All heavy atoms as an XYZ file, in Angstrom:
927
protein
N       9.688     23.845     12.929
C       9.298     23.622     11.563
C      10.042     22.531     10.964
O       9.466     21.774     10.175
C       9.465     24.931     10.798
C       8.833     24.884      9.407
S       7.039     24.790      9.529
C       6.534     24.801      7.863
N      11.280     22.298     11.327
C      12.072     21.174     10.782
C      11.628     19.796     11.209
O      11.649     18.887     10.467
C      13.540     21.410     11.239
C      14.515     20.502     10.399
O      14.070     19.912      9.409
N      15.728     20.416     10.772
N      11.109     19.805     12.357
C      10.515     18.446     12.885
C       9.240     18.073     12.208
O       9.084     16.855     11.879
C      10.265     18.536     14.435
C      10.761     17.301     15.094
C       8.830     18.620     14.794
C      10.930     17.399     16.496
N       8.494     19.020     11.690
C       7.282     18.766     10.976
C       7.666     18.235      9.560
O       7.047     17.248      9.076
C       6.426     20.080     10.754
C       5.844     20.422     12.188
C       5.346     19.859      9.772
C       5.122     21.710     12.188
N       8.716     18.772      8.986
C       9.161     18.327      7.685
C       9.703     16.829      7.772
O       9.626     16.095      6.816
C      10.189     19.230      7.020
C       9.677     20.622      6.629
O       8.463     20.615      6.343
N      10.476     21.538      6.608
N      10.287     16.483      8.854
C      10.874     15.142      9.071
C       9.782     14.160      9.186
O       9.989     12.944      8.839
C      11.743     15.091     10.337
C      13.000     15.917     10.145
O      13.367     16.162      9.007
O      13.667     16.304     11.200
N       8.654     14.421      9.780
C       7.558     13.548      9.993
C       6.410     13.589      9.040
O       5.373     12.946      9.243
C       7.078     13.647     11.455
C       8.075     13.151     12.439
C       8.754     14.147     13.263
C       8.502     11.862     12.577
C       9.721     13.904     14.052
C       9.510     11.494     13.481
C      10.070     12.376     14.255
O      11.068     12.066     15.105
N       6.523     14.412      8.032
C       5.352     14.642      7.102
C       5.108     13.303      6.235
O       3.919     12.966      5.944
C       5.604     15.829      6.134
C       4.330     16.118      5.486
C       6.732     15.499      5.103
C       3.323     16.952      6.311
N       6.165     12.525      5.970
C       5.923     11.281      5.301
C       5.318     10.198      6.173
O       4.480      9.491      5.643
C       7.325     10.649      4.817
C       7.984     11.640      3.880
C       9.147     12.367      4.128
C       7.460     11.893      2.574
C       9.813     13.141      3.303
C       8.026     12.685      1.710
C       9.248     13.394      2.026
O       9.854     14.215      1.137
N       5.506     10.230      7.441
C       4.792      9.362      8.314
C       3.240      9.686      8.398
O       2.438      8.848      8.339
C       5.393      9.333      9.735
C       6.819      8.651      9.798
C       7.970      9.473     10.020
C       6.846      7.272      9.818
C       9.178      8.749     10.124
C       8.104      6.683      9.837
C       9.233      7.454     10.009
O      10.506      6.765     10.091
N       3.119     10.986      8.477
C       1.673     11.487      8.403
C       0.985     11.053      7.234
O      -0.145     10.589      7.275
C       1.626     13.043      8.663
C       0.284     13.587      8.671
C      -0.558     13.398      9.708
C      -0.143     14.224      7.476
C      -1.853     13.859      9.589
C      -1.483     14.732      7.435
C      -2.282     14.591      8.479
N       1.588     11.158      5.986
C       1.056     10.866      4.781
C       0.779      9.297      4.715
O      -0.324      8.838      4.236
N       1.712      8.581      5.174
C       1.637      7.115      5.148
C       0.397      6.663      5.998
O      -0.420      5.829      5.638
C       2.891      6.332      5.603
N       0.382      7.158      7.316
C      -0.698      6.748      8.186
C      -2.062      7.220      7.776
O      -3.047      6.570      7.934
C      -0.434      7.191      9.627
C       0.685      6.339     10.311
C       1.837      6.890     10.732
C       0.546      4.961     10.361
C       2.835      6.104     11.353
C       1.513      4.086     10.907
C       2.552      4.761     11.420
N      -2.191      8.477      7.033
C      -3.339      8.886      6.509
C      -3.848      7.962      5.407
O      -5.022      7.632      5.454
C      -3.139     10.273      5.926
O      -2.739     11.182      6.902
N      -2.953      7.542      4.546
C      -3.380      6.579      3.497
C      -3.858      5.286      4.117
O      -4.764      4.670      3.631
C      -2.238      6.381      2.505
C      -1.972      7.422      1.541
C      -0.671      7.193      0.697
C      -3.153      7.651      0.628
N      -3.126      4.801      5.093
C      -3.570      3.546      5.756
C      -4.943      3.751      6.391
O      -5.754      2.774      6.169
C      -2.475      3.159      6.889
C      -1.171      2.710      6.065
C      -2.938      2.003      7.697
C      -0.032      2.462      7.039
N      -5.111      4.701      7.112
C      -6.432      4.866      7.786
C      -7.636      5.144      6.764
O      -8.722      4.685      6.959
C      -6.431      6.011      8.828
C      -5.575      5.687      9.972
C      -4.662      6.581     10.492
C      -5.750      4.495     10.638
C      -3.916      6.231     11.596
C      -4.896      4.051     11.761
C      -4.085      4.995     12.257
N      -7.293      5.894      5.669
C      -8.387      6.076      4.723
C      -8.670      4.723      4.006
O      -9.890      4.491      3.836
C      -7.866      7.124      3.629
C      -7.811      8.545      4.286
C      -8.742      7.115      2.410
C      -7.154      9.582      3.488
N      -7.707      3.929      3.659
C      -7.925      2.687      3.136
C      -8.653      1.672      3.972
O      -9.544      1.036      3.609
N      -8.282      1.777      5.262
C      -9.012      0.862      6.199
C     -10.427      1.298      6.491
O     -11.330      0.421      6.535
C      -8.222      0.861      7.575
C      -8.506     -0.120      8.581
C      -8.251     -1.471      8.080
C      -7.759      0.101      9.877
N     -10.680      2.588      6.413
C     -12.081      3.068      6.556
C     -12.919      2.679      5.407
O     -14.012      2.153      5.579
C     -12.011      4.604      6.660
C     -13.340      5.243      6.514
C     -14.249      5.229      7.709
C     -13.844      5.789      5.419
C     -15.467      5.846      7.591
C     -15.141      6.401      5.358
C     -15.919      6.353      6.443
O     -17.197      6.899      6.312
N     -12.372      2.791      4.150
C     -13.069      2.346      2.949
C     -13.327      0.879      3.043
O     -14.510      0.444      2.734
C     -12.330      2.786      1.749
C     -12.253      4.261      1.580
C     -12.910      2.106      0.476
C     -11.329      4.687      0.457
N     -12.398      0.087      3.426
C     -12.618     -1.427      3.486
C     -13.653     -1.725      4.453
O     -14.529     -2.641      4.239
C     -11.303     -2.157      3.734
C     -11.500     -3.516      4.112
C     -10.339     -1.978      2.608
N     -13.736     -1.059      5.637
C     -14.635     -1.470      6.640
C     -16.071     -0.900      6.438
O     -17.000     -1.498      7.005
C     -14.125     -1.065      8.058
C     -12.830     -1.749      8.444
C     -12.399     -1.155      9.753
C     -13.000     -3.246      8.602
N     -16.194      0.215      5.752
C     -17.464      0.933      5.846
C     -18.201      0.689      4.412
O     -19.413      0.603      4.444
C     -17.277      2.406      6.049
C     -18.533      3.198      5.834
C     -16.743      2.557      7.408
N     -17.628      0.655      3.331
C     -18.235      0.676      2.047
C     -18.909     -0.702      1.781
O     -18.424     -1.761      2.158
C     -17.358      1.074      0.892
C     -16.720      2.473      1.002
C     -17.890      3.467      1.028
C     -17.286      4.838      1.221
N     -18.342      5.785      1.216
N     -20.035     -0.669      0.933
C     -20.716     -1.848      0.596
C     -20.306     -2.385     -0.841
O     -20.467     -3.597     -1.014
C     -22.221     -1.612      0.626
C     -22.777     -1.097      1.954
C     -24.192     -0.831      1.841
C     -24.652      0.035      2.948
N     -26.023      0.508      2.792
N     -19.961     -1.506     -1.716
C     -19.657     -1.874     -3.017
C     -18.280     -2.507     -3.148
O     -17.272     -2.042     -2.515
C     -19.657     -0.619     -3.936
C     -19.614     -0.988     -5.352
O     -19.125     -1.925     -5.797
N     -20.266     -0.099     -6.192
N     -18.211     -3.659     -3.797
C     -17.001     -4.430     -3.940
C     -15.863     -3.711     -4.580
O     -14.698     -3.785     -4.165
C     -17.293     -5.799     -4.634
C     -16.197     -6.847     -4.618
C     -15.781     -7.169     -3.172
C     -16.566     -8.041     -5.372
N     -16.230     -3.028     -5.595
C     -15.149     -2.172     -6.339
C     -14.564     -1.162     -5.326
O     -13.371     -0.909     -5.333
C     -15.736     -1.540     -7.563
C     -16.159     -2.543     -8.555
C     -14.683     -0.594     -8.287
C     -15.131     -3.540     -9.069
N     -15.366     -0.469     -4.567
C     -14.863      0.487     -3.602
C     -13.979     -0.204     -2.533
O     -12.969      0.336     -2.065
C     -16.050      1.268     -2.983
C     -16.713      2.224     -3.940
C     -17.923      2.847     -3.247
C     -18.621      3.708     -4.232
N     -19.861      4.416     -3.593
N     -14.316     -1.403     -2.090
C     -13.526     -2.091     -1.127
C     -12.162     -2.457     -1.723
O     -11.168     -2.386     -1.052
C     -14.294     -3.403     -0.682
C     -13.259     -4.274      0.145
C     -15.509     -3.032      0.081
N     -12.130     -2.834     -3.024
C     -10.873     -3.144     -3.750
C     -10.009     -1.933     -3.836
O      -8.833     -1.923     -3.626
C     -11.112     -3.827     -5.090
C     -11.826     -5.204     -4.859
C      -9.912     -3.917     -5.894
C     -12.360     -5.828     -6.186
N     -10.626     -0.778     -4.124
C      -9.964      0.466     -4.287
C      -9.327      0.904     -2.814
O      -8.237      1.273     -2.682
C     -10.795      1.583     -4.706
C     -11.123      1.399     -6.264
C     -10.106      2.995     -4.576
C     -12.102      2.285     -6.832
N     -10.148      0.674     -1.805
C      -9.709      0.821     -0.475
C      -8.442     -0.101     -0.063
O      -7.438      0.326      0.569
N      -8.469     -1.334     -0.513
C      -7.376     -2.254     -0.318
C      -6.139     -1.740     -1.033
O      -5.025     -1.825     -0.479
C      -7.616     -3.632     -0.860
C      -8.494     -4.467      0.088
C      -8.888     -5.757     -0.605
C      -7.823     -4.752      1.379
N      -6.268     -1.140     -2.260
C      -5.163     -0.608     -2.979
C      -4.544      0.628     -2.220
O      -3.388      0.745     -2.258
C      -5.692     -0.221     -4.383
O      -4.602      0.316     -5.156
N      -5.399      1.471     -1.701
C      -4.978      2.626     -0.969
C      -4.236      2.172      0.308
O      -3.141      2.745      0.627
C      -6.119      3.615     -0.729
C      -6.749      4.239     -1.942
C      -5.705      4.682      0.288
C      -7.900      4.960     -1.746
N      -4.784      1.217      0.986
C      -4.178      0.647      2.182
C      -2.724      0.124      1.785
O      -1.791      0.390      2.489
C      -5.028     -0.430      2.774
C      -4.614     -1.151      4.006
C      -4.601     -0.130      5.162
C      -5.434     -2.316      4.354
N      -2.658     -0.550      0.771
C      -1.345     -1.151      0.311
C      -0.370     -0.050     -0.023
O       0.740     -0.183      0.356
C      -1.667     -1.987     -0.967
C      -0.438     -2.675     -1.394
O       0.452     -3.156     -0.596
O      -0.190     -2.790     -2.660
N      -0.856      0.987     -0.646
C       0.046      2.152     -0.977
C       0.566      2.835      0.294
O       1.760      3.246      0.408
C      -0.693      3.121     -1.848
O      -1.209      2.474     -3.055
C       0.187      4.282     -2.278
N      -0.296      2.944      1.283
C       0.064      3.573      2.514
C       1.082      2.689      3.328
O       2.084      3.296      3.824
N       0.939      1.457      3.234
C       1.966      0.536      3.887
C       3.211      0.612      3.229
O       4.347      0.618      3.831
C       1.415     -0.908      3.909
C       0.253     -0.936      4.925
C       2.492     -1.847      4.361
C      -0.529     -2.286      4.911
N       3.215      0.596      1.770
C       4.518      0.784      1.093
C       5.130      2.084      1.319
O       6.416      2.160      1.507
C       4.163      0.637     -0.465
C       3.761     -0.764     -0.791
O       4.055     -1.709     -0.069
N       3.174     -0.861     -1.942
N       4.506      3.173      1.438
C       5.025      4.509      1.760
C       5.611      4.452      3.142
O       6.690      4.943      3.388
C       3.968      5.523      1.680
C       4.467      6.984      1.912
C       5.505      7.388      0.948
C       3.339      7.974      1.898
N       4.952      3.828      4.034
C       5.536      3.737      5.442
C       6.889      2.904      5.493
O       7.862      3.377      6.066
C       4.512      3.040      6.360
C       4.971      2.789      7.795
C       5.231      3.816      8.627
C       5.376      1.487      8.215
C       5.845      3.598      9.881
C       5.847      1.264      9.369
C       6.116      2.344     10.253
N       6.899      1.883      4.826
C       8.143      1.025      4.709
C       9.290      1.780      4.067
O      10.451      1.741      4.549
C       7.938     -0.311      3.979
C       7.029     -1.260      4.744
C       6.858     -2.490      3.861
C       7.716     -1.766      5.974
N       8.995      2.535      3.048
C      10.015      3.357      2.456
C      10.531      4.541      3.328
O      11.690      4.800      3.440
C       9.532      3.941      1.080
C       9.438      2.904      0.019
C      10.441      5.066      0.604
C      10.757      2.299     -0.401
N       9.589      5.067      4.116
C       9.923      6.124      5.052
C      10.745      5.569      6.157
O      11.656      6.307      6.695
C       8.608      6.692      5.556
O       7.788      7.188      4.499
C       8.902      7.902      6.446
N      10.563      4.361      6.576
C      11.359      3.752      7.679
C      12.826      3.687      7.179
O      13.745      3.842      7.992
C      10.792      2.427      8.137
C      11.759      1.605      9.032
C       9.539      2.586      8.901
N      13.015      3.339      5.946
C      14.439      3.052      5.458
C      15.028      4.351      5.022
O      16.225      4.332      4.605
N      14.271      5.505      5.016
C      14.911      6.725      4.511
C      15.908      7.398      5.454
O      15.607      7.339      6.676
C      13.748      7.702      4.159
C      14.251      9.095      3.715
C      14.789      9.233      2.396
C      14.154     10.199      4.602
C      15.258     10.429      1.964
C      14.601     11.422      4.143
C      15.086     11.563      2.839
O      15.610     12.769      2.409
N      16.957      7.965      4.974
C      17.882      8.634      5.821
C      18.149      9.982      5.148
O      18.649      9.984      4.021
C      19.183      7.842      5.996
C      20.221      8.539      6.914
C      21.376      7.645      7.048
C      20.976      6.443      7.804
N      22.114      5.549      8.236
N      17.981     11.067      5.848
C      18.207     12.352      5.298
C      19.693     12.597      4.947
O      20.483     12.383      5.825
C      17.676     13.478      6.289
C      17.583     14.771      5.659
C      16.853     15.770      6.602
C      16.677     17.082      5.912
N      15.831     18.044      6.590
N      19.926     12.871      3.706
C      21.318     13.114      3.228
C      22.009     11.820      2.905
O      23.193     11.793      2.673
N      21.274     10.697      2.996
C      21.920      9.354      2.725
C      22.053      9.178      1.236
O      21.474      9.766      0.387
N      22.999      8.291      0.874
C      23.294      8.041     -0.554
C      22.837      6.733     -0.875
O      22.467      5.898     -0.041
C      24.858      8.105     -0.760
O      25.526      7.201      0.058
C      25.374      9.507     -0.492
N      22.942      6.272     -2.112
C      22.534      4.960     -2.547
C      23.412      3.920     -1.908
O      24.607      4.238     -1.629
C      22.598      4.911     -4.085
N      22.943      2.759     -1.653
C      23.808      1.727     -0.924
C      24.826      1.107     -1.872
O      24.766     -0.176     -2.094
C      22.705      0.770     -0.432
C      21.572      0.954     -1.273
C      21.555      2.339     -1.766
N      25.614      1.850     -2.471
C      26.652      1.272     -3.373
C      28.042      1.884     -2.917
O      28.223      3.059     -2.786
C      26.408      1.683     -4.923
C      25.078      1.231     -5.315
C      27.508      1.246     -5.831
C      24.548      1.747     -6.598
N      28.960      1.045     -2.726
C      30.302      1.436     -2.227
C      31.078      1.930     -3.507
O      32.006      1.193     -3.913
C      31.020      0.412     -1.497
C      30.443      0.092     -0.155
C      29.643     -1.046      0.038
C      30.695      0.893      0.930
C      29.103     -1.262      1.346
C      30.145      0.619      2.215
C      29.391     -0.470      2.333
N      30.826      3.087     -3.983
C      31.474      3.497     -5.270
C      32.603      4.680     -4.867
O      33.544      4.823     -5.618
C      30.552      4.026     -6.255
O      29.856      5.136     -5.716
N      32.339      5.256     -3.817
C      33.290      6.336     -3.335
C      34.139      5.774     -2.232
O      33.673      5.136     -1.369
C      32.535      7.571     -2.894
C      31.601      8.107     -3.942
C      30.734      9.338     -3.347
O      31.076      9.820     -2.242
O      29.769      9.677     -3.945
N      35.431      6.070     -2.335
C      36.305      5.700     -1.180
C      35.946      6.414      0.082
O      35.662      7.572      0.110
C      37.708      6.029     -1.681
C      37.532      6.936     -2.823
C      36.182      6.794     -3.347
N      35.989      5.715      1.236
C      35.694      6.349      2.541
C      34.243      6.501      2.853
O      33.884      7.043      3.943
N      33.395      5.858      2.072
C      31.973      5.990      2.283
C      31.585      4.898      3.274
O      31.873      3.698      3.134
C      31.151      5.774      1.046
C      29.624      6.108      1.076
C      29.454      7.534      1.448
C      28.995      5.790     -0.334
N      30.913      5.262      4.428
C      30.620      4.418      5.459
C      29.124      3.869      5.262
O      28.334      4.609      4.691
C      30.672      5.103      6.820
C      32.009      5.566      7.133
C      33.091      4.421      7.252
O      32.675      3.381      7.789
N      34.183      4.594      6.710
N      28.803      2.716      5.897
C      27.546      2.122      5.737
C      26.474      2.996      6.423
O      25.228      3.007      6.139
C      27.498      0.669      6.282
N      26.962      3.738      7.512
C      25.989      4.529      8.246
C      25.554      5.765      7.452
O      24.574      6.381      7.909
C      26.607      4.984      9.537
O      27.772      5.722      9.270
N      26.169      6.123      6.371
C      25.802      7.271      5.558
C      24.940      6.874      4.375
O      24.513      7.722      3.560
C      27.106      7.879      4.965
C      28.044      8.413      6.001
C      29.410      8.826      5.395
O      29.628      8.551      4.244
O      30.155      9.463      6.234
N      24.492      5.572      4.297
C      23.689      5.093      3.214
C      22.196      4.771      3.622
O      22.015      4.580      4.800
C      24.240      3.856      2.614
C      25.613      3.961      2.091
S      26.179      2.357      1.490
C      27.990      2.712      1.320
N      21.417      4.883      2.633
C      19.981      4.559      2.830
C      19.886      3.027      2.958
O      20.563      2.348      2.256
C      19.158      5.121      1.673
C      17.665      4.734      1.790
C      19.331      6.562      1.539
N      18.932      2.520      3.816
C      18.803      1.128      3.947
C      18.114      0.507      2.722
O      17.013      0.911      2.428
C      17.906      0.932      5.270
C      17.920     -0.588      5.613
O      18.690     -1.321      5.126
O      17.109     -0.895      6.514
N      18.762     -0.512      2.081
C      18.183     -1.044      0.847
C      17.102     -2.119      1.109
O      16.345     -2.432      0.166
C      19.336     -1.684      0.172
C      20.279     -2.010      1.254
C      20.091     -0.993      2.251
N      17.044     -2.634      2.371
C      16.053     -3.679      2.672
C      14.610     -3.172      2.489
O      13.770     -3.924      1.789
C      16.335     -4.418      3.996
C      15.301     -5.435      4.331
C      17.760     -4.984      4.070
N      14.216     -2.136      3.025
C      12.695     -1.671      2.837
C      12.487     -1.432      1.303
O      11.380     -1.689      0.849
C      12.686     -0.396      3.629
C      13.730     -0.528      4.732
C      14.840     -1.269      4.032
N      13.487     -0.926      0.575
C      13.178     -0.697     -0.810
C      12.962     -1.988     -1.527
O      12.080     -2.067     -2.418
C      14.411      0.004     -1.439
C      14.598      1.388     -0.896
C      15.955      2.019     -1.370
O      16.555      1.498     -2.317
N      16.316      3.111     -0.786
N      13.693     -3.075     -1.200
C      13.475     -4.385     -1.926
C      12.192     -4.950     -1.345
O      11.461     -5.572     -2.175
C      14.642     -5.262     -1.476
N      11.769     -4.799     -0.114
C      10.547     -5.375      0.360
C       9.404     -4.566     -0.371
O       8.330     -5.235     -0.710
C      10.412     -5.116      1.837
C      11.321     -6.011      2.632
S      11.223     -5.653      4.355
C       9.524     -5.648      4.791
N       9.414     -3.307     -0.514
C       8.399     -2.542     -1.258
C       8.280     -2.982     -2.660
O       7.148     -2.974     -3.198
C       8.587     -1.060     -0.978
C       7.639     -0.167     -1.930
C       8.330     -0.663      0.443
N       9.366     -3.041     -3.296
C       9.446     -3.556     -4.699
C       8.640     -4.810     -4.944
O       7.767     -5.020     -5.693
C      10.785     -3.656     -5.213
C      10.932     -3.941     -6.773
C      10.227     -2.804     -7.498
C      12.322     -4.062     -7.135
N       8.916     -5.798     -3.934
C       8.230     -7.080     -3.950
C       6.731     -6.897     -3.660
O       5.801     -7.502     -4.220
C       8.872     -8.019     -2.988
O      10.281     -8.133     -3.406
C       8.279     -9.417     -3.029
N       6.457     -6.012     -2.672
C       5.108     -5.738     -2.249
C       4.176     -5.140     -3.392
O       3.012     -5.414     -3.456
C       4.972     -4.940     -0.957
N       4.863     -4.372     -4.076
C       4.171     -3.721     -5.285
C       3.763     -4.767     -6.192
O       2.557     -4.745     -6.721
C       5.019     -2.534     -5.847
C       5.067     -1.338     -4.974
C       4.489     -2.141     -7.255
C       6.062     -0.336     -5.417
N       4.654     -5.681     -6.591
C       4.264     -6.656     -7.545
C       3.202     -7.552     -6.988
O       2.191     -7.843     -7.725
C       5.562     -7.579     -7.853
C       5.216     -8.676     -8.668
C       6.615     -6.617     -8.572
N       3.291     -7.990     -5.721
C       2.271     -8.798     -5.094
C       0.936     -8.009     -5.070
O      -0.148     -8.650     -5.313
C       2.721     -9.260     -3.654
C       3.839    -10.197     -3.835
C       1.607     -9.950     -2.915
C       4.511    -10.532     -2.565
N       0.936     -6.707     -4.713
C      -0.237     -5.969     -4.604
C      -0.951     -5.837     -5.979
O      -2.158     -5.845     -6.040
N      -0.218     -5.679     -7.023
C      -0.828     -5.680     -8.438
C      -1.430     -6.990     -8.759
O      -2.569     -7.002     -9.298
C       0.250     -5.221     -9.449
C      -0.225     -5.401    -10.837
C       0.661     -3.707     -9.181
N      -0.861     -8.065     -8.343
C      -1.336     -9.404     -8.642
C      -2.648     -9.622     -7.838
O      -3.705    -10.095     -8.356
C      -0.397    -10.557     -8.253
N      -2.643     -9.220     -6.580
C      -3.855     -9.327     -5.694
C      -5.030     -8.447     -6.296
O      -6.112     -8.792     -6.334
C      -3.467     -9.017     -4.309
C      -4.806     -8.875     -3.499
C      -2.604    -10.150     -3.664
N      -4.636     -7.200     -6.709
C      -5.648     -6.326     -7.264
C      -6.297     -6.922     -8.506
O      -7.511     -6.849     -8.752
C      -4.988     -5.000     -7.558
C      -5.835     -3.924     -8.140
C      -6.889     -3.443     -7.161
C      -5.093     -2.742     -8.574
N      -5.461     -7.534     -9.374
C      -5.936     -8.093    -10.606
C      -6.823     -9.295    -10.262
O      -7.922     -9.544    -10.874
C      -4.815     -8.582    -11.471
N      -6.465    -10.074     -9.286
C      -7.264    -11.282     -8.926
C      -8.644    -10.715     -8.353
O      -9.621    -11.346     -8.592
C      -6.468    -12.076     -7.925
C      -7.202    -13.336     -7.430
C      -7.486    -14.294     -8.487
C      -6.524    -13.943     -6.257
N      -8.530     -9.810     -7.445
C      -9.788     -9.284     -6.869
C     -10.697     -8.662     -7.882
O     -11.975     -8.932     -7.796
C      -9.459     -8.236     -5.793
N     -10.253     -7.972     -8.823
C     -11.057     -7.410     -9.920
C     -11.669     -8.499    -10.756
O     -12.857     -8.361    -11.156
C     -10.258     -6.349    -10.667
C      -9.961     -5.077    -10.053
C      -9.098     -4.212    -10.881
C     -11.263     -4.291     -9.681
N     -10.907     -9.455    -11.053
C     -11.397    -10.609    -11.829
C     -12.487    -11.324    -11.060
O     -13.562    -11.774    -11.652
C     -10.378    -11.513    -12.342
O      -9.817    -12.240    -11.214
N     -12.325    -11.554     -9.809
C     -13.392    -12.190     -9.019
C     -14.641    -11.347     -8.828
O     -15.751    -11.846     -8.891
C     -12.738    -12.471     -7.568
C     -11.886    -13.584     -7.574
C     -11.337    -13.703     -6.080
C     -12.498    -14.907     -7.863
N     -14.437    -10.029     -8.804
C     -15.591     -9.155     -8.823
C     -16.448     -9.212    -10.118
O     -17.589     -9.072    -10.064
C     -15.223     -7.693     -8.411
O     -14.403     -7.210     -9.498
N     -15.733     -9.297    -11.185
C     -16.408     -9.442    -12.537
C     -17.149    -10.746    -12.476
O     -18.417    -10.818    -12.914
C     -15.436     -9.483    -13.669
C     -16.045     -9.875    -14.991
C     -14.867     -8.048    -13.925
N     -16.566    -11.888    -11.984
C     -17.336    -13.106    -11.895
C     -18.581    -13.064    -10.908
O     -19.644    -13.613    -11.183
C     -16.390    -14.237    -11.436
C     -15.270    -14.517    -12.386
C     -15.767    -15.253    -13.580
N     -16.360    -16.550    -13.140
C     -16.339    -17.645    -13.816
N     -15.719    -17.709    -14.895
N     -16.946    -18.694    -13.309
N     -18.311    -12.363     -9.858
C     -19.497    -12.167     -8.895
C     -20.603    -11.405     -9.618
O     -21.741    -11.725     -9.306
C     -18.998    -11.512     -7.514
C     -18.275    -12.492     -6.553
C     -17.654    -11.561     -5.479
C     -19.209    -13.413     -6.038
N     -20.282    -10.407    -10.303
C     -21.222     -9.472    -10.917
C     -22.007    -10.369    -11.981
O     -23.237    -10.204    -12.111
C     -20.669     -8.255    -11.578
C     -21.698     -7.428    -12.194
C     -22.532     -6.601    -11.359
C     -21.901     -7.368    -13.529
C     -23.473     -5.712    -11.937
C     -22.877     -6.528    -14.049
C     -23.653     -5.742    -13.182
O     -24.614     -4.942    -13.789
N     -21.278    -11.098    -12.679
C     -22.022    -12.016    -13.745
C     -22.911    -13.003    -13.129
O     -23.998    -13.329    -13.599
C     -20.922    -12.685    -14.614
C     -20.231    -11.820    -15.573
C     -19.296    -12.684    -16.492
C     -18.589    -11.777    -17.464
N     -17.616    -12.457    -18.245
N     -22.559    -13.538    -11.909
C     -23.337    -14.577    -11.266
C     -24.427    -14.008    -10.525
O     -25.601    -14.526    -10.515
C     -22.410    -15.399    -10.306
C     -23.098    -16.629     -9.702
N     -23.691    -16.509     -8.536
C     -23.182    -17.893    -10.164
C     -24.266    -17.753     -8.300
N     -24.005    -18.533     -9.267
N     -24.280    -12.958     -9.762
C     -25.281    -12.373     -8.913
C     -26.064    -11.156     -9.441
O     -27.092    -10.775     -8.980
C     -24.711    -12.021     -7.493
C     -24.273    -13.235     -6.751
C     -22.980    -13.491     -6.424
C     -25.259    -14.080     -6.180
C     -22.584    -14.572     -5.693
C     -24.973    -15.258     -5.451
C     -23.621    -15.429     -5.194
O     -23.201    -16.454     -4.467
N     -25.339    -10.433    -10.379
C     -25.998     -9.272    -10.877
C     -25.836     -7.994    -10.073
O     -26.420     -6.928    -10.321
N     -25.005     -8.075     -8.950
C     -24.816     -6.898     -8.171
C     -23.364     -7.003     -7.593
O     -22.787     -8.105     -7.480
C     -25.818     -6.878     -6.972
O     -25.563     -5.716     -6.267
C     -25.741     -8.102     -6.090
N     -22.924     -5.874     -7.163
C     -21.545     -5.826     -6.448
C     -21.758     -5.410     -4.932
O     -20.795     -5.215     -4.277
C     -20.658     -4.888     -7.175
C     -20.100     -5.368     -8.525
C     -19.292     -4.260     -9.149
C     -19.344     -6.643     -8.317
N     -22.959     -5.170     -4.522
C     -23.209     -4.907     -3.120
C     -23.035     -6.089     -2.243
O     -23.667     -7.122     -2.427
C     -24.708     -4.407     -2.978
C     -24.978     -3.888     -1.634
O     -24.308     -4.183     -0.664
N     -25.954     -2.905     -1.623
N     -21.988     -6.017     -1.413
C     -21.582     -7.187     -0.569
C     -22.716     -7.615      0.376
O     -22.860     -8.798      0.608
C     -20.383     -6.741      0.263
C     -19.050     -6.612     -0.578
C     -18.006     -6.101      0.233
C     -18.689     -7.914     -1.275
N     -23.528     -6.658      0.887
C     -24.596     -7.092      1.781
C     -25.720     -7.941      1.061
O     -26.318     -8.769      1.568
C     -25.156     -5.921      2.450
C     -24.110     -5.195      3.334
C     -24.609     -4.464      4.532
N     -23.488     -4.091      5.316
C     -23.088     -2.793      5.444
N     -23.764     -1.875      4.851
N     -22.090     -2.536      6.185
N     -26.001     -7.493     -0.186
C     -26.969     -8.250     -0.991
C     -26.455     -9.577     -1.409
O     -27.209    -10.501     -1.466
C     -27.320     -7.498     -2.158
C     -28.207     -6.238     -1.979
C     -28.641     -5.476     -3.211
C     -29.424     -4.281     -2.870
N     -29.725     -3.559     -4.124
N     -25.174     -9.702     -1.679
C     -24.588    -10.990     -2.122
C     -24.651    -11.961     -0.888
O     -24.877    -13.161     -1.072
C     -23.118    -10.777     -2.603
C     -23.130    -10.013     -3.977
C     -22.369    -12.153     -2.739
C     -21.803     -9.693     -4.436
N     -24.375    -11.397      0.324
C     -24.474    -12.334      1.560
C     -25.914    -12.829      1.745
O     -26.008    -13.964      2.287
C     -24.050    -11.459      2.741
C     -22.487    -11.356      2.914
C     -22.174    -10.626      4.128
C     -20.699    -10.242      4.311
N     -20.406     -9.569      5.497
N     -26.904    -12.064      1.418
C     -28.286    -12.420      1.641
C     -28.749    -13.500      0.699
O     -29.649    -14.216      0.954
C     -29.246    -11.231      1.559
C     -28.954    -10.153      2.723
C     -29.782     -8.914      2.507
O     -30.544     -8.781      1.556
O     -29.599     -8.068      3.339
N     -28.157    -13.470     -0.480
C     -28.618    -14.393     -1.580
C     -28.160    -15.819     -1.209
O     -27.097    -16.087     -0.688
C     -28.032    -14.000     -3.002
C     -28.444    -12.640     -3.451
C     -27.673    -12.254     -4.725
C     -29.946    -12.646     -3.774
N     -28.986    -16.767     -1.708
C     -28.694    -18.219     -1.538
C     -27.714    -18.610     -2.579
O     -27.807    -18.163     -3.708
C     -29.930    -18.965     -1.528
C     -30.926    -18.651     -0.376
C     -30.434    -19.290      0.858
C     -31.503    -19.085      1.990
N     -31.121    -19.550      3.177
N     -26.943    -19.566     -2.388
C     -26.093    -20.221     -3.337
C     -26.938    -21.022     -4.194
O     -27.065    -21.487     -5.127
C     -25.030    -21.094     -2.691
C     -23.975    -20.237     -2.117
C     -24.008    -19.731     -0.790
C     -22.833    -19.651     -2.694
N     -22.902    -19.001     -0.553
C     -22.188    -18.882     -1.732
C     -22.273    -19.786     -3.932
C     -21.023    -18.217     -1.932
C     -21.108    -19.003     -4.187
C     -20.470    -18.352     -3.193
């Protein structure tokens, strides 16, 4: 049972990644594809945080005497995820603004119908 608790975060991360990938590849509506990209981004962020997690680890600050680096949580994935969250929000805002422009121009958000229309 303890091994299941150790890997539950990996299962959750890969589930979010596969759900987001499925939505991106299968759905026709542009808003649903953008939501799928957001779910995919969240799954990748959760995976990166899970890689840097150490059970019983402390914050990476040398405040206590005798604290070794091997007893601390890795701060690099946390910094990467913080940056990825900011970039993900910017990409999401850009994608939504482009979808609004596409809807105003074509009158639909169906990707297959947009591909069929002439410029």
